[in-house]
C-alpha positions as CSV (number, residue, x, y, z in Angstrom):
1,X,-41.7,139.3,-2.2
2,X,-40.9,141.4,-5.0
3,X,-38.5,143.1,-3.0
4,X,-36.9,139.8,-1.9
5,X,-36.2,138.8,-5.4
6,X,-34.3,141.9,-6.0
7,X,-30.6,141.2,-5.8
8,X,-27.9,143.7,-5.2
9,X,-26.2,144.8,-8.4
10,X,-23.0,142.8,-9.0
11,X,-19.8,144.5,-8.1
12,X,-18.0,145.8,-11.0
13,X,-14.7,144.0,-11.6
14,X,-12.0,146.2,-13.1
15,X,-10.6,144.9,-16.3
16,X,-7.1,144.8,-14.9
17,X,-6.0,144.8,-11.3
18,X,-2.4,144.2,-12.3
19,X,0.3,146.8,-11.6
20,X,2.1,148.1,-14.7
21,X,5.5,147.9,-12.8
22,X,4.9,144.2,-12.2
23,X,4.3,143.6,-15.9
24,X,7.5,145.5,-16.7
25,X,9.6,143.4,-14.2
26,X,8.2,140.2,-15.7
27,X,9.2,141.3,-19.2
28,X,12.7,142.2,-18.0
29,X,13.0,138.9,-16.2
30,X,11.9,136.9,-19.2
31,X,14.4,138.8,-21.4
32,X,17.2,138.1,-18.9
33,X,16.4,134.4,-18.8
34,X,16.3,134.3,-22.6
35,X,19.8,135.9,-22.8
36,X,21.2,133.5,-20.2
37,X,19.7,130.6,-22.2
38,X,21.2,131.9,-25.4
39,X,24.7,132.3,-24.0
40,X,24.5,128.9,-22.4
41,X,23.6,127.4,-25.7
42,X,26.5,129.2,-27.5
43,X,28.9,128.0,-24.8
44,X,27.8,124.4,-25.1
45,X,28.1,124.7,-28.9
46,X,31.6,126.0,-28.6
47,X,32.5,123.2,-26.1
48,X,31.1,120.6,-28.5
49,X,33.5,121.9,-31.3
50,X,36.6,121.7,-29.0
51,X,38.6,118.5,-29.6
52,X,38.8,115.9,-26.9
53,X,42.2,115.6,-25.2
54,X,42.3,111.8,-25.8
55,X,41.7,112.5,-29.5
56,X,44.6,115.0,-29.6
57,X,46.9,112.5,-27.9
58,X,46.0,109.8,-30.4
59,X,46.4,112.0,-33.4
60,X,49.8,113.5,-32.6
61,X,52.7,111.4,-31.6
62,X,54.4,112.8,-28.5
63,X,57.7,113.3,-30.4
64,X,56.3,115.6,-33.1
65,X,55.9,119.3,-32.2
66,X,52.5,121.0,-32.8
67,X,52.3,123.5,-35.6
68,X,53.0,127.0,-34.6
69,X,54.7,126.1,-31.3
70,X,58.2,127.1,-32.1
71,X,58.3,129.3,-29.0
72,X,57.1,126.4,-26.8
73,X,59.7,124.1,-28.4
74,X,62.5,126.7,-27.8
75,X,61.5,127.0,-24.1
76,X,61.6,123.2,-23.5
77,X,64.8,122.0,-22.0
78,X,66.4,118.8,-23.4
79,X,65.6,115.8,-21.3
80,X,68.4,115.0,-19.0
81,X,69.4,111.4,-18.8
82,X,70.2,110.3,-15.2
83,X,71.5,106.9,-14.5
84,X,70.5,105.2,-11.3
85,X,74.1,104.5,-10.4
86,X,74.8,108.3,-10.3
87,X,72.0,108.9,-7.7
88,X,73.0,108.5,-4.1
89,X,70.3,108.7,-1.5
90,X,70.9,110.3,1.9
91,X,69.1,109.2,5.0
92,X,66.4,111.5,6.3
93,X,67.5,114.7,8.2
94,X,65.6,116.3,11.1
95,X,67.5,119.4,12.2
96,X,66.8,122.4,14.4
97,X,66.9,125.7,12.6
98,X,68.6,128.8,13.8
99,X,66.5,130.6,16.4
100,X,64.6,133.5,14.9
101,X,61.6,135.4,16.3
102,X,58.9,133.0,17.5
103,X,58.9,129.4,18.5
104,X,61.6,126.8,17.8
105,X,61.5,125.5,14.3
106,X,63.0,122.5,12.6
107,X,63.3,121.0,9.2
108,X,62.8,117.5,7.9
109,X,64.7,116.8,4.7
110,X,65.1,113.9,2.4
111,X,67.6,114.4,-0.4
112,X,69.3,112.6,-3.2
113,X,72.7,113.6,-4.6
114,X,73.4,113.4,-8.3
115,X,77.0,112.5,-8.7
116,X,79.3,113.0,-11.7
117,X,80.1,110.0,-14.0
118,X,83.6,109.5,-12.3
119,X,82.2,109.3,-8.8
120,X,82.8,106.1,-6.9
121,X,80.3,104.6,-4.5
122,X,82.9,103.4,-2.0
123,X,84.2,106.9,-1.5
124,X,80.7,108.2,-1.0
125,X,79.9,105.4,1.6
126,X,83.1,106.2,3.4
127,X,82.4,109.9,3.5
128,X,78.7,109.6,4.2
129,X,79.1,110.7,7.9
130,X,81.1,113.7,6.8
131,X,78.5,114.6,4.2
132,X,75.7,114.3,6.7
133,X,77.6,116.4,9.3
134,X,78.2,119.1,6.7
135,X,74.5,119.2,5.7
136,X,73.4,119.3,9.3
137,X,75.8,122.2,10.1
138,X,74.5,124.2,7.1
139,X,70.9,123.6,8.1
140,X,71.6,124.6,11.7
141,X,72.6,128.1,10.4
142,X,69.4,128.7,8.4
143,X,66.2,130.3,9.6
144,X,62.7,129.1,8.5
145,X,62.1,132.4,6.7
146,X,65.2,131.9,4.6
147,X,64.2,128.4,3.6
148,X,60.5,129.0,2.9
149,X,61.4,131.0,-0.2
150,X,62.1,129.3,-3.6
151,X,65.4,131.2,-3.8
152,X,66.3,130.0,-0.3
153,X,65.9,126.4,-1.3
154,X,68.0,126.9,-4.5
155,X,70.7,128.7,-2.5
156,X,70.7,125.9,0.0
157,X,71.3,123.4,-2.8
158,X,74.2,125.4,-4.1
159,X,75.7,125.8,-0.6
160,X,75.4,122.0,0.2
161,X,76.9,121.2,-3.2
162,X,79.9,123.4,-2.8
163,X,80.5,122.2,0.8
164,X,80.4,118.5,-0.2
165,X,82.5,119.0,-3.3
166,X,85.2,120.6,-1.2
167,X,86.2,117.3,0.4
168,X,85.3,114.7,-2.3
169,X,88.3,113.4,-4.2
170,X,86.7,111.2,-6.9
171,X,83.8,112.8,-8.6
172,X,81.7,115.7,-7.7
173,X,78.1,116.5,-6.7
174,X,76.3,117.9,-9.8
175,X,72.9,118.5,-8.4
176,X,70.8,117.8,-5.3
177,X,67.2,116.7,-5.5
178,X,64.8,117.2,-2.6
179,X,62.6,114.2,-2.0
180,X,60.7,115.9,0.9
181,X,61.2,119.2,2.5
182,X,59.1,120.1,5.5
183,X,59.5,123.0,8.0
184,X,57.7,122.9,11.3
């Protein structure tokens, strides 16, 4: 029995079974999380100091320029006053474009003509078929690649304006506004 009471000596447990590399990675991870938390806190502090847009709009009247914005004020164009009587809407156009490489393309266009002060509505109404025919003829000569560029749309405006002005007697077209411009 004496031998039965003898127990095997307990296994020795090492003081640390942890890998030193694992400890180093945990320290680096904790430091990285601390830096992220610090930068987040700084960002939130900076955002809290930024004035709210609604506050800015309430503080400054829209007519007064902000301090130090002389360049911005110089770049602004004076607001153009357009009377409704000077705007003449054209019906919608759906026109085939000139055949280029690839499938057949067409353009859908809604436009408004801005007429000069001396323009008369009866003349415009009488010449509306002639104006529409001129615009359709111009659009038939254009390719989709030409019209997709900003310069192409501006050039089209100038071309339409000069063509329409060539046969108007009272008043002239000063500008053309595209209401919708779609190329398919």
